[in-house]
PASE-823072 format. One line per 8 residues: number of its first residue (from 1); their letters; for each residue x, z, y of N, C-alpha, C, CB. Coordinates in steps of 0.2 Angstrom, whole numbers, plus 5000, padded with zeros to 4 digits. Glycine has a CB too. Example, Ala and Ser with C-alpha at 12.3 -4.5 7.8 and 13.67 -1.06 7.14 Angstrom:
BEGIN
1) as) 5066:5039:4972:5062:5039:4978:5066:5039:4984:5057:5045:4978  5064:5035:4989:5068:5036:4995:5064:5039:5000:5070:5029:4997
END
This chain:
BEGIN
1) mlegryvr) 5188:4804:4860:5190:4811:4863:5197:4811:4863:5187:4816:4858  5200:4814:4868:5207:4815:4869:5209:4820:4864:5209:4817:4876  5214:4818:4860:5216:4823:4855:5219:4829:4858:5221:4820:4850  5217:4835:4856:5220:4841:4859:5216:4844:4865:5227:4840:4860  5211:4841:4867:5208:4843:4873:5205:4850:4873:5202:4838:4875  5202:4852:4867:5199:4858:4866:5203:4863:4862:5192:4858:4864  5210:4861:4861:5214:4866:4856:5215:4873:4859:5220:4862:4855  5215:4874:4865:5216:4880:4868:5209:4884:4868:5218:4880:4875
9) nketltdq) 5204:4881:4866:5197:4885:4865:5197:4889:4859:5191:4880:4866  5202:4886:4854:5201:4889:4847:5204:4897:4847:5206:4885:4843  5201:4900:4842:5202:4907:4842:5196:4911:4846:5209:4910:4844  5196:4909:4852:5190:4911:4856:5184:4908:4854:5191:4910:4864  5184:4902:4852:5178:4898:4850:5180:4895:4843:5176:4893:4855  5175:4896:4838:5176:4892:4832:5175:4885:4832:5172:4896:4826  5177:4881:4827:5175:4874:4827:5168:4873:4827:5178:4871:4821  5164:4877:4824:5157:4877:4824:5154:4878:4831:5153:4882:4819
17) dqnkllss) 5157:4883:4835:5155:4885:4842:5157:4878:4846:5159:4891:4844  5162:4875:4845:5164:4870:4849:5160:4864:4848:5172:4868:4848  5158:4863:4842:5153:4857:4841:5146:4859:4844:5152:4857:4833  5144:4865:4844:5138:4866:4847:5138:4865:4855:5136:4874:4846  5144:4866:4858:5145:4865:4865:5145:4857:4866:5151:4868:4868  5148:4854:4861:5149:4846:4862:5142:4843:4861:5154:4844:4857  5137:4847:4859:5130:4844:4858:5125:4847:4863:5128:4844:4851  5127:4851:4867:5123:4855:4872:5122:4851:4878:5126:4862:4873
25) svaivgcg) 5116:4853:4882:5115:4850:4888:5112:4856:4893:5109:4845:4887  5115:4856:4899:5113:4861:4904:5111:4858:4910:5119:4866:4905  5108:4862:4914:5106:4860:4921:5109:4865:4926:5098:4859:4922  5111:4863:4931:5114:4868:4937:5110:4866:4943:5121:4867:4938  5106:4871:4945:5102:4871:4951:5106:4874:4957:5095:4874:4950  5109:4869:4961:5113:4871:4967:5120:4869:4965:5112:4879:4968  5123:4865:4970:5130:4863:4968:5135:4865:4974:5130:4856:4967  5134:4871:4976:5138:4874:4982:5144:4878:4979:5134:4878:4986
33) glggyiae) 5145:4884:4982:5151:4888:4979:5150:4890:4972:5151:4894:4983  5145:4893:4970:5143:4895:4963:5143:4889:4959:5137:4899:4963  5138:4884:4960:5137:4879:4956:5143:4874:4955:5131:4875:4959  5147:4873:4959:5153:4869:4958:5157:4872:4953:5156:4868:4965  5159:4878:4954:5163:4881:4949:5160:4881:4942:5165:4888:4951  5154:4883:4942:5150:4883:4935:5151:4876:4932:5143:4885:4936  5149:4871:4936:5150:4864:4933:5157:4862:4930:5148:4859:4938  5162:4864:4934:5168:4862:4932:5170:4866:4926:5173:4864:4938
41) elarigvr) 5169:4872:4925:5171:4876:4919:5167:4873:4913:5169:4883:4920  5161:4872:4914:5157:4869:4908:5160:4862:4906:5149:4868:4910  5162:4858:4911:5165:4852:4909:5171:4853:4905:5166:4847:4915  5175:4858:4908:5182:4859:4904:5181:4862:4897:5186:4863:4909  5176:4866:4896:5175:4869:4890:5172:4864:4885:5171:4875:4890  5168:4859:4887:5166:4854:4882:5159:4853:4882:5169:4856:4876  5155:4855:4887:5147:4854:4886:5146:4847:4887:5144:4858:4892  5142:4844:4883:5141:4837:4882:5138:4834:4889:5137:4835:4876
49) rivlidgd) 5132:4837:4891:5128:4834:4896:5127:4839:4902:5121:4831:4894  5128:4837:4908:5127:4842:4914:5123:4838:4919:5134:4844:4917  5117:4842:4920:5113:4839:4925:5114:4843:4932:5105:4839:4923  5115:4840:4937:5117:4843:4944:5111:4842:4948:5123:4840:4947  5108:4847:4951:5103:4846:4956:5104:4850:4962:5096:4850:4953  5104:4846:4968:5105:4848:4974:5104:4843:4980:5113:4850:4975  5101:4845:4985:5099:4840:4990:5103:4840:4996:5091:4841:4992  5109:4843:4996:5113:4844:5002:5119:4840:5002:5115:4851:5003
57) rlevsnln) 5122:4839:5008:5129:4835:5009:5134:4841:5010:5128:4830:5014  5140:4839:5009:5146:4843:5010:5147:4843:5018:5152:4841:5006  5149:4849:5020:5151:4850:5027:5157:4854:5028:5145:4855:5031  5160:4853:5034:5167:4856:5035:5167:4864:5033:5169:4856:5042  5162:4867:5034:5161:4874:5032:5162:4876:5025:5155:4878:5035  5161:4871:5021:5161:4872:5014:5168:4872:5011:5157:4866:5010  5173:4870:5015:5180:4869:5013:5183:4875:5011:5184:4866:5018  5180:4881:5013:5184:4887:5012:5182:4890:5004:5181:4893:5016
65) rqimatee) 5177:4887:5001:5175:4890:4995:5172:4885:4989:5171:4895:4996  5170:4879:4991:5167:4875:4987:5172:4870:4984:5161:4871:4990  5173:4870:4977:5178:4867:4974:5177:4859:4974:5178:4869:4967  5171:4857:4975:5170:4850:4976:5171:4847:4983:5163:4848:4975  5172:4852:4988:5173:4850:4995:5181:4849:4996:5171:4856:5000  5182:4843:4999:5189:4842:5001:5188:4838:5008:5193:4837:4996  5194:4837:5011:5193:4834:5018:5191:4827:5017:5200:4834:5021  5192:4824:5011:5189:4817:5010:5182:4817:5008:5194:4814:5004
73) tigqwkve) 5179:4822:5005:5172:4822:5003:5167:4824:5008:5172:4826:4996  5169:4827:5014:5165:4829:5019:5160:4823:5020:5169:4831:5025  5153:4825:5020:5148:4820:5022:5145:4817:5016:5151:4815:5026  5148:4818:5010:5146:4815:5004:5140:4820:5001:5151:4815:4998  5136:4817:4997:5131:4821:4993:5135:4826:4989:5126:4817:4989  5133:4832:4988:5137:4837:4984:5136:4835:4977:5134:4844:4985  5131:4833:4975:5130:4831:4968:5135:4825:4966:5123:4829:4966  5135:4820:4971:5140:4814:4970:5147:4816:4969:5139:4809:4975
81) aardrlqr) 5149:4821:4974:5156:4823:4974:5157:4827:4968:5157:4828:4980  5153:4831:4965:5153:4835:4959:5154:4830:4953:5148:4839:4958  5150:4825:4953:5150:4820:4947:5157:4817:4947:5144:4815:4948  5159:4815:4953:5166:4811:4953:5171:4816:4951:5167:4808:4960  5171:4822:4953:5176:4826:4951:5176:4828:4943:5176:4833:4955  5170:4829:4941:5169:4831:4934:5171:4825:4929:5162:4833:4932  5170:4819:4931:5172:4813:4927:5180:4812:4927:5169:4807:4930  5183:4815:4932:5190:4815:4932:5193:4820:4928:5193:4815:4939
89) vnsevkve) 5189:4826:4927:5191:4831:4923:5190:4830:4916:5188:4838:4925  5184:4827:4914:5182:4826:4907:5177:4820:4907:5179:4832:4904  5180:4814:4906:5176:4808:4906:5171:4808:4900:5180:4802:4906  5172:4812:4895:5168:4812:4889:5161:4816:4891:5171:4816:4883  5161:4819:4896:5154:4823:4898:5150:4818:4902:5156:4829:4903  5143:4818:4900:5138:4814:4903:5136:4818:4909:5133:4812:4898  5137:4816:4915:5135:4820:4921:5129:4816:4924:5141:4820:4926  5123:4819:4925:5117:4816:4928:5116:4820:4935:5111:4816:4924
97) iikewfae) 5115:4816:4940:5114:4819:4947:5107:4818:4949:5119:4817:4952  5104:4823:4953:5097:4823:4956:5098:4825:4963:5092:4827:4952  5098:4820:4968:5099:4822:4975:5092:4824:4978:5101:4815:4978  5090:4830:4976:5084:4833:4978:5085:4840:4978:5078:4831:4974  5081:4844:4982:5080:4851:4982:5076:4853:4976:5077:4854:4989  5077:4858:4973:5073:4861:4967:5066:4861:4970:5076:4867:4964  5061:4859:4966:5054:4860:4967:5050:4861:4961:5051:4853:4970  5046:4866:4961:5042:4868:4955:5039:4863:4951:5037:4874:4957
105) ergrdffs) 5035:4858:4955:5032:4853:4952:5036:4848:4948:5027:4849:4957  5043:4848:4950:5047:4843:4946:5051:4846:4941:5052:4840:4952  5050:4852:4939:5053:4856:4934:5054:4852:4927:5051:4863:4933  5048:4850:4925:5049:4847:4919:5053:4840:4919:5041:4845:4916  5053:4837:4924:5057:4831:4925:5065:4833:4926:5055:4827:4931  5066:4838:4930:5073:4840:4931:5076:4843:4924:5073:4846:4936  5072:4846:4920:5075:4850:4914:5074:4846:4908:5073:4857:4914  5073:4840:4908:5071:4836:4902:5077:4836:4897:5070:4829:4903
113) evdlvfda) 5076:4839:4891:5081:4839:4885:5087:4844:4887:5083:4832:4883  5085:4849:4891:5090:4854:4893:5090:4860:4889:5090:4855:4900  5096:4863:4887:5096:4869:4883:5096:4875:4887:5102:4868:4878  5099:4875:4893:5100:4881:4897:5100:4879:4904:5107:4884:4895  5098:4883:4909:5098:4882:4916:5102:4887:4919:5091:4882:4919  5106:4885:4924:5110:4890:4928:5107:4890:4935:5118:4888:4929  5106:4896:4938:5103:4897:4944:5109:4898:4949:5098:4902:4945  5110:4893:4954:5116:4894:4959:5113:4893:4966:5121:4889:4958
121) ldslaarv) 5106:4895:4967:5103:4894:4973:5105:4900:4978:5095:4894:4972  5103:4899:4984:5104:4904:4989:5097:4907:4992:5108:4902:4994  5092:4905:4989:5085:4907:4992:5082:4912:4986:5080:4901:4993  5080:4918:4989:5077:4922:4984:5070:4920:4981:5076:4929:4987  5066:4917:4986:5060:4914:4984:5061:4908:4979:5056:4912:4990  5065:4904:4980:5067:4898:4975:5069:4901:4969:5072:4894:4978  5073:4906:4968:5075:4909:4962:5069:4911:4958:5080:4915:4963  5064:4915:4961:5059:4917:4957:5055:4911:4954:5054:4921:4962
129) vlervchq) 5054:4906:4958:5050:4900:4956:5054:4897:4950:5049:4895:4962  5061:4896:4951:5065:4893:4946:5064:4897:4939:5072:4893:4948  5064:4904:4939:5063:4908:4933:5056:4906:4930:5064:4915:4935  5051:4906:4935:5044:4904:4932:5044:4898:4928:5039:4904:4938  5047:4892:4931:5048:4886:4928:5051:4886:4921:5051:4881:4932  5057:4890:4921:5061:4891:4915:5056:4894:4910:5067:4895:4916  5053:4899:4912:5048:4903:4907:5043:4898:4904:5045:4909:4911  5040:4894:4908:5035:4889:4906:5038:4884:4901:5032:4886:4912
137) lklplvfa) 5044:4882:4902:5047:4877:4898:5051:4880:4892:5052:4873:4902  5051:4887:4892:5054:4891:4886:5062:4890:4887:5051:4889:4880  5065:4890:4893:5072:4889:4893:5075:4895:4896:5073:4883:4898  5081:4897:4893:5085:4903:4895:5088:4901:4902:5090:4904:4890  5089:4906:4906:5091:4905:4913:5097:4910:4914:5086:4906:4918  5103:4908:4917:5108:4912:4919:5108:4912:4927:5115:4910:4916  5107:4918:4930:5106:4918:4937:5112:4922:4940:5099:4921:4939  5114:4920:4946:5119:4923:4949:5118:4923:4957:5126:4920:4947
145) siagwygq) 5121:4928:4961:5121:4928:4968:5127:4930:4971:5115:4931:4971  5129:4928:4977:5135:4931:4980:5134:4932:4987:5141:4925:4978  5138:4936:4990:5138:4938:4997:5145:4942:4998:5132:4942:4999  5149:4939:5002:5155:4943:5004:5159:4945:4998:5153:4949:5008  5161:4951:4998:5165:4954:4992:5160:4955:4986:5168:4960:4994  5154:4954:4986:5149:4956:4981:5146:4950:4977:5144:4961:4984  5144:4952:4971:5140:4947:4967:5136:4950:4962:5145:4942:4963  5131:4947:4959:5127:4949:4954:5126:4944:4949:5120:4951:4957
153) igvslpgd) 5125:4945:4942:5124:4941:4937:5119:4943:4932:5131:4939:4934  5115:4939:4929:5111:4942:4924:5108:4936:4920:5105:4945:4927  5105:4937:4915:5102:4932:4910:5094:4934:4909:5105:4933:4903  5090:4929:4910:5083:4929:4909:5081:4925:4904:5079:4928:4916  5078:4927:4898:5075:4923:4893:5068:4922:4894:5077:4926:4886  5065:4917:4891:5057:4916:4893:5053:4923:4891:5055:4911:4888  5050:4925:4896:5046:4931:4896:5049:4937:4899:5044:4932:4889  5055:4937:4900:5059:4943:4903:5057:4944:4911:5066:4942:4902
161) fsvlrlyg) 5057:4938:4914:5056:4939:4922:5060:4944:4925:5048:4941:4923  5067:4943:4923:5072:4948:4926:5073:4946:4933:5078:4947:4922  5073:4940:4935:5074:4938:4942:5068:4941:4947:5074:4930:4943  5062:4940:4945:5057:4943:4948:5057:4950:4949:5050:4941:4945  5059:4954:4944:5060:4961:4944:5066:4963:4949:5060:4964:4937  5071:4959:4949:5077:4961:4952:5076:4959:4960:5083:4958:4949  5074:4953:4961:5074:4951:4968:5067:4951:4972:5076:4944:4968  5062:4952:4968:5055:4952:4971:5054:4947:4975:5055:4959:4974
169) hgergves) 5053:4948:4982:5051:4943:4986:5056:4943:4992:5044:4944:4989  5057:4937:4995:5061:4936:5000:5063:4929:5001:5068:4940:4999  5066:4927:5007:5067:4920:5009:5075:4919:5008:5065:4919:5016  5079:4923:5009:5086:4922:5008:5090:4929:5007:5089:4918:5015  5095:4928:5004:5099:4934:5003:5104:4936:5008:5103:4933:4996  5109:4940:5007:5113:4943:5013:5119:4938:5014:5115:4950:5011  5120:4933:5010:5125:4928:5010:5126:4925:5018:5125:4922:5006  5120:4924:5021:5120:4921:5027:5123:4926:5032:5113:4919:5030
177) kwgnpaft) 5123:4933:5031:5125:4938:5035:5133:4940:5034:5121:4944:5035  5134:4940:5027:5141:4942:5025:5146:4936:5024:5140:4946:5019  5143:4930:5023:5147:4925:5022:5150:4925:5014:5153:4924:5026  5155:4920:5013:5158:4920:5006:5165:4918:5007:5154:4916:5002  5170:4922:5005:5177:4919:5004:5177:4915:4998:5181:4925:5004  5183:4913:4997:5185:4908:4991:5184:4911:4984:5192:4905:4992  5186:4918:4984:5186:4921:4977:5180:4923:4974:5191:4927:4978  5175:4925:4979:5169:4928:4976:5165:4923:4971:5164:4930:4981
185) pavvasls) 5164:4916:4974:5160:4912:4970:5164:4910:4963:5159:4905:4973  5171:4910:4964:5175:4908:4958:5174:4913:4952:5182:4907:4960  5174:4920:4954:5174:4925:4950:5167:4925:4947:5175:4932:4953  5162:4925:4951:5155:4926:4948:5153:4920:4944:5150:4927:4954  5155:4914:4946:5153:4908:4942:5156:4909:4935:5156:4902:4946  5163:4911:4935:5166:4912:4928:5162:4917:4924:5173:4914:4929  5160:4922:4927:5156:4927:4923:5149:4924:4920:5154:4933:4927  5146:4920:4925:5140:4916:4923:5141:4911:4917:5137:4912:4929
193) vaegvkll) 5147:4908:4917:5148:4903:4912:5150:4907:4905:5154:4899:4914  5153:4912:4906:5154:4916:4900:5147:4918:4896:5158:4923:4901  5142:4920:4900:5136:4922:4897:5132:4916:4895:5131:4925:4902  5133:4910:4899:5130:4904:4897:5133:4901:4890:5131:4899:4902  5139:4901:4889:5142:4899:4883:5140:4903:4877:5150:4900:4884  5139:4910:4878:5136:4914:4873:5129:4911:4870:5136:4921:4875  5125:4910:4875:5119:4907:4874:5119:4901:4870:5114:4906:4880  5123:4896:4872:5124:4889:4869:5126:4890:4862:5128:4885:4873
201) igripalr) 5131:4894:4861:5134:4895:4854:5130:4899:4849:5141:4896:4854  5125:4903:4852:5120:4907:4848:5123:4914:4847:5120:4904:4841  5127:4916:4852:5128:4923:4852:5124:4927:4857:5136:4924:4855  5124:4934:4857:5119:4938:4861:5122:4939:4867:5118:4944:4857  5119:4937:4873:5122:4938:4880:5122:4946:4881:5118:4934:4885  5127:4948:4885:5127:4955:4887:5122:4957:4892:5134:4957:4889  5120:4952:4896:5116:4954:4902:5109:4952:4902:5119:4950:4908  5106:4952:4896:5099:4951:4895:5095:4957:4897:5097:4948:4888
209) rawlqvdl) 5090:4956:4901:5086:4962:4904:5091:4967:4908:5082:4966:4898  5096:4964:4911:5101:4968:4914:5104:4964:4920:5106:4971:4909  5108:4967:4924:5112:4963:4928:5119:4967:4929:5109:4962:4935  5124:4963:4931:5131:4965:4932:5132:4965:4940:5136:4961:4928  5133:4971:4942:5135:4971:4949:5143:4971:4950:5132:4978:4952  5145:4966:4954:5152:4965:4955:5154:4967:4962:5154:4957:4954  5159:4971:4963:5161:4973:4969:5169:4972:4969:5160:4981:4971  5171:4966:4972:5178:4964:4972:5182:4968:4978:5178:4957:4974
217) ltmeferf) 5179:4972:4982:5182:4976:4987:5185:4982:4983:5178:4978:4993  5181:4985:4979:5184:4991:4976:5186:4990:4969:5178:4997:4976  5185:4983:4966:5186:4981:4960:5182:4985:4955:5193:4982:4958  5176:4986:4956:5171:4990:4952:5166:4985:4949:5168:4996:4955  5165:4985:4942:5160:4981:4939:5155:4986:4936:5163:4976:4934  5149:4986:4937:5144:4990:4934:5138:4986:4932:5142:4996:4939  5136:4988:4925:5130:4985:4922:5124:4989:4923:5132:4983:4915  5118:4987:4925:5112:4990:4926:5107:4987:4921:5110:4990:4933
225) elpslesl) 5103:4992:4918:5097:4990:4914:5091:4989:4919:5096:4995:4909  5088:4983:4917:5081:4982:4921:5076:4986:4917:5079:4975:4921  5071:4989:4920:5065:4993:4917:5061:4988:4913:5061:4996:4922  5058:4991:4907:5054:4986:4903:5048:4984:4907:5052:4990:4897  5045:4979:4905:5039:4976:4908:5033:4981:4908:5037:4970:4905  5033:4985:4902:5028:4990:4901:5028:4996:4906:5028:4992:4894  5034:4997:4908:5035:5003:4913:5033:5001:4920:5042:5006:4912  5032:4995:4921:5031:4993:4928:5024:4994:4930:5033:4986:4929
END
C-alpha cells in the first residue's frame, strides 16, 4: 500500500472505517455517466473489490459526461476502459469486469461475495428487476437516476422495495428526452457514494425508505419519505 494514500480520509473516516472499506466488495450495474463516477470515487476512497457490469461500448456522445470516455477510448468496452482507469488511480483495488447486460437469472453469479450493489442503469424495468434480485440475495442497493438538471437517489435494503414503489413500471426514464450534461452524473454519483460508504462502514443511511430529489437548476435538494408497505 502506498503510504499516505488514505490520510485525507481521516477525521471523516476512522481507522476502523477505513479498514472496513479495505475489506469490502461492491458491484456497479451500469458503467456510463453515473457508474463511471461511482467506480472512480469508490476506488479512490479504498474499496477493496469493485465488480463492473455493462454490455456497452463507448461512443462519441459519451464524451460530454462519462469520465471513462476519452478520444482514445472510443469504441472500447466501457468496463474495460473503466478497469484500466481505476487501475491507474489505485492499483491496490481488485477490479473485475463483466461485459454483459444485467440479467435477472445471472444475479447470483454477478454478485458473488458482494457487500453492496449500486444501480446506475437507465431502464426503469431493469431497475425493478435489479432490486428484486438484491432482495433475494439479501443485498443492500443504492439506486440513482439522472436527467438534465435533475437527479434522484435512494437506498433500498432487503424487503424495502423502494425502487418498485418509486418507479413502478416503465421502459426508460426521461434521460432520453432531457439528455445529461457533465455535472449531473458527477453530483448524483457523489451523493450515491456517500450513502454507499455509510452502508459499508456500518452507519445508518439517510435515504432508506426515502429518496432525495436533486434540482441543479434551482439548487434545491428535497428529501421525500416513501409510504410504508402496509399503507399501500
